[in-house]
N, C-alpha and C positions, 0 to 999 in steps of 0.2 A: 147811697152808704148806701140801702135795700139790699141793694145789689150783692152786696161786697160782705154783710153780714146775712142772706143769701150762702154763699159762697160757701164763708165757711163754717155753717150748719155740714153743708151737706160731708165739706172735706174725712171729718170724724166718722159717719156714715157709713161712706168709699168705703175707709180703712178696715174699720168694726169689718164691715163682707169680705173683703181682701185677707185680712187676717184667721176669718170663720175657715175661709177658704181654703188658706197651706192646712190651717189644723187639719180638715176633713179629708187632703191629701195624706196631710202626713201620719192619723191614722187609717187611715185602706193602707199605705203599705204597709205597714205595722200587722196591716190582719195579714193582709200579703206575703211579709216573709215569714210570719207565725204557720200560715195554713203550706209556706214549701219546705219550711226549716221541719215541721211533722210527719208531713212524708217521705224528705229525707231521710227525719229517720227513725222513720216508721216502717223504712225500704233496707236500714243497715240492718232492724231489727231482726227481720222476717229471712235477711240471705245467712244470719250468725242461726237462727232454727231449722234453715233449710241445711246447712250444711255440717249442724250437730245430725240429722237424719238422714244423710246421706252419707257418711263417714259410718254411721250403724251398718247400714248400706252395704257400705262398700267390702268392709273389713267380715260379713256375713259369711259363711264358708259357703263352697261354690254347690254342697251340697242340702243345703239348708232349702226344703218347702219352699215354692215362688219366687229360688232364683232366678231372673234375667237367661233367658239361655247364651241369650248375645255375649252375655257375660260369662260363660261355664263353656264356654266353643266359642268354633268361628264363625263367623261375620259380623253384617253392620250392626250398629249397635241403635237402639230406641234412643230418639230425640228425649231429651230429660233423662236420661236412666244413666248413671254415674260409671266410666271410662278409667279412671288414672288419679291418683292422686303427686300433687304439684307441691316438692318444698321447695320455699325461696325461704333466706335465711332469715328465722322465728317462727315462722308460717309454715300451716300445714293446707290445705286446699284438696276437696272432693272437683275431679276437675268433670263435667257430664257433657254428651252429648251432645250436638248444636247451640246456635247464639242468634235465640227468638229471647224477644223478653221473654218469656212466661220460662225458662234456660237462664236465660241471664241475673233474673232472679234469687235465680237460687244457689248464686257462682258463676266460677269461671265457666267459658264451657268453652269447650272444639269446635272449630270449624271445620262444619261435614264438610265442604269440599275442598279443606286441605287433607297434605298424605299423614299416615298414622302411625303415632307414636313410635322413634328407635325408625320410622324408613326409610332405607339406603337407598339416598342422594334426593327427596322428603325433604318439605319445609307442614312438622306438622305447628296453626296456629292456633293460640289461643287465648282468650278474650275475659277481659270479668272490668264491673264496674267500678268508678274512683272510692268504694268505698273504703275507711274502717274499716279490717280485718278483711279486706280480699287484696284489689293492683295499688289500694293508695298510695303508698310508695315505692312505686314504682321506676318514679326519680328517680330512686334513694342505687337502683341496682348497678352495681355500677362495673364495668370491663371486668373478666377474672373472675369471678362470684360464676360461684355451684351454686345451678337447679338441680333436682330433681326428679327422674320423674315418674312413678310405679305404674303401670300397668300389673292386673290380675299375674301379670307371667313371667316376666321381664321389670328389670332396674335400670332407667338409663336417665347418666349425664352430662349434663351438660354444661358446658362454661359461657358467660358472658364475654361478645365479641362485639358488639354495634348493640348504638341504641341511635333513633334517630324519633325527628315529629311533623307527621305529612299528613294532608286535607284525606279525612273522611270516605272521601273517593280510591285514595291513593294504592291501590291494588299488587303496587307491585310488591310489597311487605313483600308476601302473600307462598312468592313464587319463586320454586327451586332453584340454587345454584351452585351447578355444577361439581365432582369431589368431596364437597361438607353436606350433614347429614344436622336441621336446620331447625327449633327450637322458634319461636316465635312468639310473645308475650306482647295483646297490646288493650292501652284503653284510652279515656278522652283524656284531654288536656289543655286548657287548664285547667284546676280544682275546678268545682259546682257548672264544666260548663264542655258540652262539646263541643265546638267549635274545633278541632284540631284531633287527628291521633297520639299518642306518646306508644314507641316502638322499642324492645327489645327483643334481637336477635342471639340464640346465645347453641354452641353448636356441642356437636356431639362424641362425649368423649373418651364415652365406658359404659358395655354395656354388660348385663349380668342380669343371669336367668335368677328364676325366686324359687322356691320351693326344690 
């Protein structure tokens, strides 16, 4: 009988220990979730701030003091330099050169190993984070939608023709296709994950000089 009474006393203590451990895990999970949420929010806020700064730089006259030479004439752009304005439905974004973390923190980046915008028979690729105000709604970009890229010298109008989801190491989406001039837009998918890449391909349908 004594053993039975002792066992009855042990069980509540064990239950309390399990409950305390569960509460600790829940609290730890909430702390981690709050930290991740704050980091994500801060990244979105930083990108918006950087886009405003880049828009002012891109709109600055080419004769202004300190204007980057590569934006004022031929030659490769420096990493992080604003090179184009990308216009999607309801959205206008400044694209910088390069897709290193420092560049993607500011908004869309042109993948430097791909073709220049509008290059005959080329494939110019632009990547951006899946953030609100950037490529958050890229999956809604339906076939037939018009997308515009404006450099300092030309305006290129593309029509979306295809979409896909691929693995992060699938570089075939960056390859040129014979007879067409492409723009490829890339972001992560699903939302809040870097497991796959969401792709939209668009073909050049119109080219207009600016100025």
